[in-house]
MIDOSE-1310 file (N, C-alpha, C; in nm, 2 decimals, decimal comma, always signed):
residues 254
mlgq	-0,21/-1,43/+1,15/-0,18/-1,32/+1,08/-0,27/-1,21/+1,16; -0,27/-1,13/+1,25/-0,36/-1,06/+1,30/-0,37/-0,92/+1,26; -0,50/-0,83/+1,26/-0,48/-0,71/+1,18/-0,42/-0,64/+1,34; -0,40/-0,52/+1,29/-0,33/-0,40/+1,41/-0,44/-0,31/+1,37
spss	-0,45/-0,21/+1,52/-0,52/-0,08/+1,52/-0,45/+0,01/+1,46; -0,49/+0,12/+1,35/-0,40/+0,21/+1,32/-0,37/+0,30/+1,43; -0,26/+0,35/+1,43/-0,22/+0,46/+1,52/-0,12/+0,56/+1,42; -0,09/+0,71/+1,47/-0,04/+0,77/+1,43/+0,12/+0,75/+1,35
lprv	+0,09/+0,77/+1,26/+0,26/+0,73/+1,13/+0,37/+0,80/+1,21; +0,43/+0,73/+1,24/+0,59/+0,78/+1,30/+0,68/+0,88/+1,18; +0,72/+0,99/+1,28/+0,79/+1,08/+1,16/+0,94/+1,05/+1,16; +1,01/+1,06/+1,08/+1,12/+1,06/+1,10/+1,22/+1,17/+0,99
rlvt	+1,33/+1,22/+0,98/+1,39/+1,28/+0,89/+1,47/+1,19/+0,81; +1,53/+1,26/+0,65/+1,61/+1,24/+0,60/+1,72/+1,28/+0,61; +1,80/+1,20/+0,58/+1,97/+1,18/+0,65/+2,01/+1,21/+0,51; +2,06/+1,12/+0,41/+2,12/+1,12/+0,30/+2,04/+1,00/+0,21
rvrq	+2,04/+1,01/+0,12/+2,03/+0,94/-0,02/+2,11/+0,86/-0,04; +2,05/+0,73/-0,05/+2,16/+0,61/-0,07/+2,17/+0,60/-0,25; +2,05/+0,54/-0,28/+2,01/+0,55/-0,44/+1,89/+0,57/-0,52; +1,89/+0,61/-0,65/+1,80/+0,63/-0,69/+1,73/+0,50/-0,76
tgsg	+1,60/+0,53/-0,81/+1,55/+0,43/-0,89/+1,49/+0,47/-1,02; +1,48/+0,41/-1,11/+1,37/+0,47/-1,24/+1,24/+0,46/-1,27; +1,18/+0,46/-1,13/+1,07/+0,45/-1,13/+1,00/+0,58/-1,19; +0,84/+0,56/-1,20/+0,80/+0,67/-1,21/+0,74/+0,75/-1,13
seaf	+0,77/+0,75/-1,00/+0,76/+0,79/-0,91/+0,92/+0,84/-0,86; +1,02/+0,80/-0,91/+1,17/+0,84/-0,87/+1,18/+0,84/-0,76; +1,11/+0,73/-0,67/+1,15/+0,72/-0,52/+1,27/+0,64/-0,49; +1,36/+0,66/-0,39/+1,48/+0,67/-0,38/+1,52/+0,57/-0,23
lava	+1,61/+0,51/-0,22/+1,70/+0,50/-0,07/+1,73/+0,56/-0,01; +1,69/+0,58/+0,10/+1,72/+0,70/+0,22/+1,75/+0,62/+0,36; +1,86/+0,68/+0,40/+1,89/+0,65/+0,52/+1,79/+0,78/+0,64; +1,72/+0,72/+0,71/+1,67/+0,84/+0,80/+1,72/+0,82/+0,97
sdgq	+1,67/+0,92/+1,01/+1,71/+1,00/+1,14/+1,68/+0,93/+1,26; +1,62/+0,75/+1,27/+1,62/+0,65/+1,29/+1,70/+0,53/+1,27; +1,79/+0,57/+1,18/+1,88/+0,46/+1,14/+1,84/+0,36/+1,07; +1,75/+0,36/+1,02/+1,67/+0,27/+0,90/+1,66/+0,32/+0,77
qywv	+1,67/+0,24/+0,68/+1,64/+0,28/+0,53/+1,51/+0,26/+0,50; +1,47/+0,36/+0,40/+1,32/+0,40/+0,37/+1,33/+0,40/+0,22; +1,24/+0,34/+0,16/+1,20/+0,40/-0,01/+1,15/+0,53/+0,03; +1,18/+0,61/-0,04/+1,11/+0,76/-0,06/+1,04/+0,82/-0,13
kapd	+0,92/+0,83/-0,12/+0,85/+0,93/-0,26/+0,83/+1,04/-0,18; +0,87/+1,17/-0,25/+0,84/+1,33/-0,25/+0,73/+1,34/-0,28; +0,64/+1,47/-0,23/+0,54/+1,51/-0,31/+0,53/+1,59/-0,41; +0,69/+1,61/-0,45/+0,65/+1,70/-0,57/+0,72/+1,58/-0,71
spqg	+0,74/+1,49/-0,67/+0,81/+1,36/-0,75/+0,69/+1,37/-0,88; +0,72/+1,31/-0,99/+0,65/+1,32/-1,14/+0,51/+1,23/-1,07; +0,49/+1,21/-1,01/+0,37/+1,08/-0,98/+0,26/+1,18/-0,89; +0,34/+1,32/-0,82/+0,24/+1,36/-0,76/+0,19/+1,35/-0,59
pral	+0,16/+1,44/-0,56/+0,12/+1,42/-0,41/+0,00/+1,33/-0,36; -0,08/+1,30/-0,46/-0,21/+1,22/-0,47/-0,15/+1,07/-0,45; -0,03/+1,07/-0,49/+0,01/+0,90/-0,51/+0,03/+0,92/-0,38; +0,09/+1,01/-0,25/+0,12/+0,93/-0,14/+0,01/+0,94/-0,09
vaev	-0,10/+1,00/-0,11/-0,20/+0,98/-0,03/-0,23/+0,82/-0,04; -0,24/+0,77/-0,18/-0,30/+0,65/-0,19/-0,18/+0,55/-0,10; -0,07/+0,58/-0,12/+0,05/+0,51/-0,01/+0,01/+0,50/+0,15; -0,06/+0,63/+0,21/-0,03/+0,58/+0,31/-0,17/+0,53/+0,37
iayg	-0,27/+0,53/+0,25/-0,40/+0,46/+0,29/-0,36/+0,30/+0,28; -0,35/+0,29/+0,19/-0,32/+0,10/+0,11/-0,25/+0,04/+0,22; -0,12/+0,13/+0,28/-0,09/+0,07/+0,40/-0,12/+0,04/+0,50; -0,19/+0,17/+0,55/-0,29/+0,16/+0,68/-0,41/+0,02/+0,67
igra	-0,46/+0,01/+0,56/-0,54/-0,05/+0,54/-0,48/-0,23/+0,52; -0,38/-0,20/+0,47/-0,28/-0,38/+0,48/-0,25/-0,39/+0,65; -0,20/-0,30/+0,69/-0,16/-0,34/+0,85/-0,25/-0,36/+0,93; -0,41/-0,27/+0,91/-0,53/-0,29/+0,98/-0,55/-0,48/+0,98
igap	-0,56/-0,50/+0,85/-0,59/-0,63/+0,82/-0,52/-0,77/+0,85; -0,40/-0,71/+0,87/-0,31/-0,82/+0,88/-0,18/-0,87/+0,74; -0,20/-0,80/+0,64/-0,16/-0,81/+0,52/-0,04/-0,74/+0,52; +0,07/-0,87/+0,45/+0,21/-0,83/+0,44/+0,27/-0,73/+0,39
vpsn	+0,29/-0,62/+0,45/+0,32/-0,48/+0,41/+0,43/-0,45/+0,47; +0,52/-0,37/+0,42/+0,65/-0,32/+0,49/+0,59/-0,20/+0,60; +0,65/-0,19/+0,71/+0,64/-0,05/+0,81/+0,66/+0,07/+0,69; +0,55/+0,17/+0,77/+0,60/+0,29/+0,69/+0,59/+0,42/+0,77
vlve	+0,66/+0,50/+0,70/+0,65/+0,65/+0,81/+0,65/+0,76/+0,69; +0,64/+0,88/+0,79/+0,62/+1,04/+0,76/+0,78/+1,04/+0,73; +0,80/+1,13/+0,62/+0,95/+1,16/+0,61/+0,96/+1,31/+0,58; +1,02/+1,37/+0,66/+1,08/+1,52/+0,65/+1,17/+1,51/+0,55
ipga	+1,16/+1,60/+0,45/+1,27/+1,60/+0,37/+1,33/+1,76/+0,33; +1,44/+1,75/+0,41/+1,53/+1,94/+0,41/+1,57/+1,95/+0,28; +1,51/+2,10/+0,23/+1,54/+2,13/+0,10/+1,69/+2,11/+0,10; +1,78/+2,14/+0,17/+1,90/+2,19/+0,19/+1,99/+2,01/+0,16
lglv	+1,92/+1,90/+0,11/+1,99/+1,81/+0,06/+2,02/+1,84/-0,04; +1,95/+1,90/-0,16/+1,99/+1,93/-0,29/+1,96/+1,85/-0,37; +1,84/+1,73/-0,36/+1,83/+1,63/-0,48/+1,76/+1,67/-0,55; +1,79/+1,60/-0,68/+1,73/+1,69/-0,79/+1,69/+1,54/-0,92
ysdg	+1,57/+1,61/-0,96/+1,48/+1,46/-1,05/+1,55/+1,49/-1,17; +1,50/+1,36/-1,24/+1,59/+1,35/-1,36/+1,59/+1,49/-1,44; +1,43/+1,51/-1,46/+1,43/+1,65/-1,51/+1,47/+1,76/-1,47; +1,57/+1,77/-1,42/+1,63/+1,86/-1,35/+1,60/+1,95/-1,26
rsmn	+1,49/+1,92/-1,25/+1,39/+2,00/-1,12/+1,45/+1,99/-0,98; +1,47/+2,05/-0,89/+1,52/+2,04/-0,74/+1,41/+2,00/-0,68; +1,42/+1,90/-0,58/+1,32/+1,82/-0,45/+1,31/+1,95/-0,39; +1,23/+1,97/-0,36/+1,17/+2,12/-0,26/+1,15/+2,03/-0,10
agig	+1,17/+2,14/-0,01/+1,13/+2,08/+0,12/+1,00/+2,02/+0,10; +0,96/+1,95/+0,27/+0,85/+1,89/+0,24/+0,84/+1,76/+0,30; +0,75/+1,70/+0,32/+0,71/+1,59/+0,40/+0,68/+1,48/+0,28; +0,75/+1,36/+0,28/+0,75/+1,25/+0,18/+0,69/+1,14/+0,27
hgsl	+0,69/+1,05/+0,15/+0,64/+0,90/+0,25/+0,71/+0,81/+0,22; +0,78/+0,71/+0,32/+0,87/+0,62/+0,33/+0,81/+0,49/+0,36; +0,88/+0,35/+0,26/+0,86/+0,24/+0,31/+0,95/+0,19/+0,37; +0,99/+0,10/+0,49/+1,09/+0,03/+0,50/+1,15/-0,06/+0,45
nvpd	+1,30/-0,04/+0,38/+1,37/-0,11/+0,29/+1,35/-0,26/+0,35; +1,32/-0,35/+0,26/+1,33/-0,51/+0,32/+1,41/-0,58/+0,24; +1,52/-0,62/+0,32/+1,66/-0,66/+0,24/+1,63/-0,78/+0,20; +1,71/-0,81/+0,10/+1,74/-0,96/+0,02/+1,62/-0,97/-0,08
vies	+1,59/-0,92/-0,17/+1,46/-0,93/-0,22/+1,47/-0,92/-0,38; +1,37/-0,97/-0,42/+1,37/-0,97/-0,56/+1,24/-0,93/-0,59; +1,22/-0,85/-0,72/+1,08/-0,78/-0,73/+1,03/-0,85/-0,86; +0,86/-0,89/-0,82/+0,84/-0,95/-0,96/+0,68/-0,95/-0,97
ddwg	+0,64/-0,89/-1,07/+0,52/-0,90/-1,11/+0,45/-1,05/-1,11; +0,55/-1,16/-1,11/+0,46/-1,27/-1,12/+0,38/-1,33/-1,00; +0,26/-1,38/-1,03/+0,18/-1,39/-0,88/+0,20/-1,52/-0,82; +0,20/-1,61/-0,91/+0,23/-1,77/-0,88/+0,33/-1,86/-0,86
tysk	+0,42/-1,80/-0,92/+0,58/-1,87/-0,91/+0,62/-1,90/-0,76; +0,59/-1,85/-0,69/+0,64/-1,83/-0,51/+0,53/-1,90/-0,44; +0,41/-1,91/-0,49/+0,30/-1,94/-0,41/+0,28/-2,05/-0,30; +0,34/-2,18/-0,33/+0,41/-2,28/-0,23/+0,52/-2,24/-0,14
rddn	+0,57/-2,13/-0,20/+0,68/-2,10/-0,06/+0,64/-2,05/+0,09; +0,74/-2,08/+0,18/+0,68/-2,02/+0,32/+0,54/-2,03/+0,32; +0,47/-1,91/+0,35/+0,33/-1,91/+0,40/+0,30/-1,83/+0,31; +0,34/-1,84/+0,20/+0,26/-1,73/+0,10/+0,08/-1,76/+0,01
rrrq	+0,06/-1,90/+0,06/-0,04/-1,89/+0,04/-0,17/-1,81/+0,13; -0,11/-1,78/+0,22/-0,16/-1,69/+0,35/-0,14/-1,58/+0,33; -0,06/-1,53/+0,31/+0,00/-1,41/+0,26/-0,07/-1,36/+0,14; -0,09/-1,42/+0,03/-0,16/-1,38/-0,08/-0,30/-1,35/-0,04
afil	-0,35/-1,39/-0,01/-0,50/-1,43/+0,03/-0,53/-1,27/+0,14; -0,42/-1,21/+0,19/-0,47/-1,10/+0,29/-0,40/-0,96/+0,14; -0,31/-1,01/+0,05/-0,31/-0,92/-0,05/-0,40/-0,88/-0,15; -0,48/-1,01/-0,14/-0,60/-1,03/-0,22/-0,69/-0,91/-0,18
amwd	-0,74/-0,93/-0,04/-0,80/-0,85/+0,03/-0,78/-0,68/+0,04; -0,67/-0,65/+0,06/-0,63/-0,54/+0,01/-0,62/-0,44/-0,09; -0,60/-0,54/-0,19/-0,60/-0,52/-0,35/-0,76/-0,48/-0,38; -0,86/-0,55/-0,34/-0,99/-0,51/-0,40/-1,03/-0,43/-0,35
lcmg	-1,02/-0,42/-0,17/-1,04/-0,30/-0,11/-1,03/-0,15/-0,17; -0,88/-0,16/-0,18/-0,83/-0,05/-0,21/-0,79/-0,02/-0,35; -0,84/-0,09/-0,43/-0,88/-0,08/-0,58/-0,71/-0,08/-0,65; -0,63/-0,18/-0,61/-0,47/-0,20/-0,67/-0,49/-0,20/-0,78
vdpq	-0,37/-0,15/-0,89/-0,33/-0,19/-0,97/-0,15/-0,17/-1,00; -0,09/-0,23/-1,11/+0,04/-0,20/-1,11/+0,09/-0,32/-1,04; +0,04/-0,43/-1,03/+0,10/-0,53/-0,95/+0,25/-0,56/-0,91; +0,32/-0,59/-0,84/+0,45/-0,58/-0,83/+0,45/-0,62/-0,67
wlhq	+0,56/-0,76/-0,67/+0,55/-0,81/-0,52/+0,71/-0,79/-0,51; +0,73/-0,79/-0,37/+0,90/-0,82/-0,35/+0,88/-0,99/-0,26; +0,98/-1,05/-0,32/+1,00/-1,17/-0,23/+1,11/-1,20/-0,16; +1,12/-1,21/-0,03/+1,26/-1,22/+0,03/+1,35/-1,37/+0,02
ttdd	+1,45/-1,35/-0,04/+1,51/-1,47/-0,08/+1,56/-1,50/+0,05; +1,58/-1,46/+0,15/+1,65/-1,54/+0,26/+1,53/-1,51/+0,38; +1,46/-1,51/+0,33/+1,29/-1,59/+0,38/+1,20/-1,64/+0,37; +1,26/-1,75/+0,26/+1,19/-1,87/+0,17/+1,08/-1,79/+0,08
ysiw	+1,13/-1,67/+0,02/+1,05/-1,62/-0,08/+0,95/-1,57/-0,01; +0,93/-1,53/+0,13/+0,79/-1,48/+0,11/+0,76/-1,30/+0,09; +0,64/-1,30/+0,03/+0,59/-1,21/-0,08/+0,54/-1,11/+0,05; +0,58/-0,99/+0,02/+0,54/-0,85/+0,03/+0,45/-0,79/-0,06
sfdh	+0,36/-0,68/+0,01/+0,32/-0,60/-0,14/+0,36/-0,44/-0,09; +0,42/-0,41/-0,22/+0,47/-0,25/-0,19/+0,43/-0,19/-0,29; +0,46/-0,04/-0,27/+0,45/+0,06/-0,38/+0,30/+0,07/-0,44; +0,25/+0,10/-0,36/+0,08/+0,17/-0,36/+0,05/+0,29/-0,41
glwl	+0,14/+0,33/-0,46/+0,13/+0,48/-0,54/+0,01/+0,48/-0,66; -0,02/+0,41/-0,72/-0,10/+0,39/-0,82/-0,25/+0,34/-0,78; -0,25/+0,31/-0,64/-0,38/+0,26/-0,61/-0,46/+0,36/-0,59; -0,62/+0,32/-0,51/-0,75/+0,41/-0,51/-0,77/+0,42/-0,67
aget	-0,82/+0,30/-0,76/-0,85/+0,33/-0,89/-0,72/+0,35/-0,99; -0,65/+0,33/-0,95/-0,53/+0,35/-1,07/-0,49/+0,45/-1,10; -0,49/+0,58/-1,05/-0,47/+0,70/-1,12/-0,41/+0,79/-1,00; -0,30/+0,84/-1,04/-0,19/+0,93/-0,97/-0,26/+1,06/-0,91
dwdl	-0,39/+1,09/-1,00/-0,47/+1,23/-0,95/-0,60/+1,18/-0,98; -0,65/+1,05/-0,92/-0,74/+0,98/-0,84/-0,84/+1,14/-0,75; -0,95/+1,09/-0,76/-1,06/+1,22/-0,72/-1,19/+1,14/-0,68; -1,28/+1,18/-0,64/-1,39/+1,12/-0,57/-1,48/+1,09/-0,67
pslr	-1,51/+1,18/-0,74/-1,59/+1,14/-0,86/-1,54/+0,96/-0,92; -1,42/+0,96/-0,95/-1,40/+0,84/-0,99/-1,37/+0,73/-0,87; -1,38/+0,75/-0,76/-1,41/+0,63/-0,69/-1,54/+0,59/-0,66; -1,61/+0,74/-0,66/-1,79/+0,69/-0,68/-1,83/+0,59/-0,78
rigt	-1,77/+0,65/-0,87/-1,81/+0,57/-0,99/-1,77/+0,38/-0,97; -1,67/+0,37/-0,92/-1,65/+0,24/-0,89/-1,72/+0,19/-0,78; -1,74/+0,27/-0,67/-1,85/+0,23/-0,59/-1,79/+0,09/-0,53; -1,90/+0,04/-0,51/-1,89/-0,16/-0,46/-1,86/-0,24/-0,51
gawq	-1,83/-0,21/-0,68/-1,80/-0,30/-0,76/-1,67/-0,39/-0,71; -1,66/-0,49/-0,78/-1,56/-0,59/-0,78/-1,41/-0,55/-0,85; -1,31/-0,56/-0,76/-1,20/-0,49/-0,84/-1,07/-0,59/-0,84; -1,08/-0,71/-0,87/-0,99/-0,81/-0,93/-0,94/-0,80/-1,00
hdid	-0,85/-0,71/-1,08/-0,78/-0,70/-1,18/-0,64/-0,77/-1,18; -0,61/-0,82/-1,23/-0,47/-0,88/-1,27/-0,41/-0,99/-1,17; -0,47/-1,05/-1,09/-0,46/-1,10/-0,98/-0,53/-1,24/-0,95; -0,49/-1,35/-0,92/-0,56/-1,49/-0,96/-0,57/-1,54/-0,81
agva	-0,72/-1,51/-0,75/-0,74/-1,58/-0,63/-0,69/-1,69/-0,61; -0,67/-1,80/-0,72/-0,67/-1,93/-0,74/-0,54/-1,99/-0,63; -0,43/-1,88/-0,64/-0,33/-1,94/-0,57/-0,34/-1,93/-0,41; -0,43/-1,92/-0,35/-0,41/-1,84/-0,20/-0,54/-1,98/-0,16
sara	-0,46/-1,97/-0,02/-0,55/-2,10/+0,06/-0,70/-2,07/+0,11; -0,81/-2,15/+0,09/-0,92/-2,15/+0,13/-0,97/-2,08/+0,30; -0,86/-2,12/+0,38/-0,88/-2,09/+0,54/-0,79/-1,95/+0,55; -0,70/-1,91/+0,48/-0,64/-1,77/+0,45/-0,78/-1,69/+0,41
lnda	-0,82/-1,75/+0,27/-0,90/-1,63/+0,18/-1,05/-1,59/+0,30; -1,06/-1,72/+0,37/-1,19/-1,69/+0,49/-1,14/-1,60/+0,60; -0,98/-1,60/+0,62/-0,95/-1,52/+0,75/-0,96/-1,40/+0,69; -0,87/-1,36/+0,58/-0,90/-1,23/+0,57/-1,01/-1,16/+0,49
atqv	-1,14/-1,25/+0,48/-1,28/-1,21/+0,48/-1,31/-1,16/+0,59; -1,29/-1,23/+0,70/-1,32/-1,18/+0,86/-1,23/-1,06/+0,88; -1,11/-1,04/+0,88/-1,04/-0,93/+0,88/-1,11/-0,81/+0,83; -1,13/-0,82/+0,71/-1,19/-0,69/+0,63/-1,35/-0,70/+0,68
aylg	-1,42/-0,76/+0,69/-1,55/-0,75/+0,74/-1,53/-0,65/+0,90; -1,42/-0,68/+1,02/-1,45/-0,63/+1,12/-1,38/-0,50/+1,09; -1,33/-0,46/+1,00/-1,26/-0,30/+0,97/-1,41/-0,19/+0,97; -1,40/-0,15/+1,09/-1,52/-0,04/+1,12/-1,48/+0,11/+1,04
leti	-1,57/+0,21/+1,02/-1,51/+0,31/+0,95/-1,46/+0,41/+1,04; -1,47/+0,41/+1,17/-1,39/+0,49/+1,28/-1,20/+0,44/+1,25; -1,20/+0,28/+1,24/-1,07/+0,24/+1,19/-1,01/+0,32/+1,05; -1,11/+0,30/+0,95/-1,04/+0,35/+0,83/-1,05/+0,51/+0,83
qtit	-1,13/+0,57/+0,88/-1,10/+0,74/+0,91/-0,99/+0,78/+0,99; -0,94/+0,68/+1,08/-0,80/+0,68/+1,15/-0,68/+0,70/+1,05; -0,70/+0,59/+0,99/-0,58/+0,57/+0,85/-0,60/+0,68/+0,76; -0,72/+0,72/+0,74/-0,71/+0,86/+0,65/-0,69/+0,95/+0,70
gqvp	-0,71/+0,98/+0,82/-0,66/+1,08/+0,90/-0,51/+1,08/+0,93; -0,45/+0,99/+0,87/-0,29/+1,00/+0,88/-0,22/+1,07/+0,77; -0,30/+1,10/+0,67/-0,24/+1,19/+0,57/-0,24/+1,30/+0,55; -0,10/+1,38/+0,57/-0,08/+1,51/+0,57/-0,15/+1,60/+0,45
ldwn	-0,25/+1,69/+0,52/-0,31/+1,82/+0,45/-0,27/+1,87/+0,33; -0,14/+1,89/+0,34/-0,04/+1,95/+0,22/-0,01/+1,89/+0,12; -0,05/+1,71/+0,11/-0,09/+1,67/+0,03/-0,19/+1,69/-0,07; -0,23/+1,79/-0,11/-0,32/+1,87/-0,21/-0,48/+1,77/-0,18
ttpa	-0,50/+1,76/+0,00/-0,61/+1,70/+0,01/-0,69/+1,78/+0,11; -0,83/+1,75/+0,18/-0,88/+1,82/+0,25/-0,96/+1,71/+0,36; -0,96/+1,75/+0,52/-1,05/+1,69/+0,60/-1,17/+1,61/+0,49; -1,25/+1,67/+0,45/-1,36/+1,65/+0,40/-1,34/+1,53/+0,29
elle	-1,26/+1,55/+0,21/-1,19/+1,49/+0,13/-1,19/+1,35/+0,18; -1,07/+1,31/+0,25/-1,04/+1,24/+0,31/-1,14/+1,12/+0,40; -1,25/+1,22/+0,45/-1,37/+1,16/+0,58/-1,46/+1,06/+0,41; -1,43/+1,14/+0,32/-1,53/+1,08/+0,22/-1,47/+0,95/+0,19
vasl	-1,34/+0,97/+0,12/-1,29/+0,84/+0,11/-1,27/+0,76/+0,22; -1,28/+0,76/+0,34/-1,33/+0,64/+0,42/-1,41/+0,60/+0,42; -1,52/+0,67/+0,37/-1,66/+0,60/+0,34/-1,66/+0,53/+0,27; -1,66/+0,58/+0,14/-1,65/+0,53/+0,00/-1,56/+0,37/+0,02
lhar	-1,45/+0,40/+0,12/-1,40/+0,25/+0,15/-1,48/+0,16/+0,25; -1,52/+0,22/+0,32/-1,59/+0,12/+0,41/-1,73/+0,04/+0,32; -1,78/+0,16/+0,26/-1,91/+0,08/+0,16/-1,87/-0,06/+0,08; -1,73/-0,05/+0,05/-1,70/-0,15/+0,01/-1,67/-0,31/+0,04
ipgv	-1,63/-0,27/+0,19/-1,62/-0,41/+0,28/-1,72/-0,55/+0,29; -1,82/-0,53/+0,26/-1,96/-0,62/+0,25/-1,87/-0,69/+0,13; -1,89/-0,64/+0,00/-1,86/-0,66/-0,12/-1,70/-0,75/-0,12; -1,64/-0,69/-0,05/-1,47/-0,76/-0,10/-1,50/-0,89/+0,00
adrl	-1,58/-0,88/+0,12/-1,57/-1,03/+0,22/-1,63/-1,11/+0,16; -1,73/-1,12/+0,05/-1,83/-1,17/+0,01/-1,74/-1,26/-0,11; -1,64/-1,15/-0,19/-1,58/-1,20/-0,28/-1,47/-1,29/-0,23; -1,43/-1,26/-0,14/-1,31/-1,34/-0,06/-1,40/-1,49/-0,01
raaa	-1,50/-1,49/+0,03/-1,57/-1,60/+0,07/-1,55/-1,72/-0,05; -1,64/-1,63/-0,13/-1,64/-1,67/-0,26/-1,54/-1,76/-0,35; -1,40/-1,70/-0,30/-1,31/-1,75/-0,40/-1,23/-1,88/-0,29; -1,27/-1,83/-0,18/-1,23/-1,96/-0,08/-1,30/-2,07/-0,12
kqsr	-1,44/-2,09/-0,16/-1,50/-2,21/-0,21/-1,44/-2,29/-0,32; -1,36/-2,18/-0,40/-1,35/-2,24/-0,54/-1,16/-2,26/-0,51; -1,12/-2,25/-0,38/-0,96/-2,27/-0,37/-0,94/-2,44/-0,41; -0,84/-2,46/-0,46/-0,76/-2,59/-0,45/-0,68/-2,63/-0,34
yp	-0,68/-2,49/-0,26/-0,56/-2,54/-0,16/-0,66/-2,51/+0,00; -0,64/-2,62/+0,10/-0,67/-2,60/+0,21/-0,67/-2,49/+0,28
């Protein structure tokens, strides 16, 4: 599993909503202008635009290191669709975030049940890497039942220190410290943990800046703030790589 260099996020137009979820973000499944189905979060959802910033950054980091994350896009939401939130507010036109729908999945917050299926011991090592680097919370995973329950990481709106209204002071306070909450590194294979450490260590500041630069500025952020977020994430890299290597030495799986 090799990391990919970040490029500009594709933009699609929302065509029609398929169904709504009861999640805190009130994400909804929609068909887009490219014919694909995406789980869409709007910037004026109950979690707010800062959650969308976290989505773009976490998906971008995950893709850059080779973690199992679905494809993601920016979604143009036309006001003419007349979508309404559960509290009665109308969804405004704007740019949302879309995560490609992975078919035939079950959602689970259980980390170990399907570890021995497919190549999940490898996939989980890379999820651990992005979890620590991007300060993930709210662990929830997709397991694709038609692909031997392979694991995917999705829904990263509460990442970046677990706040939908995260700010730079909160990220500075965490700094380079470990962020291993709620996930047991012991289910991942030693080889994969070492490979994930190598991929993380290879991440350069310019790559992370490219990822943060994909965030639309109308999501309540600024270029200066995004550059500092990139610098803070980059400063975490040595510690994350060291923690992955330490976990590899303790793993029961080769």
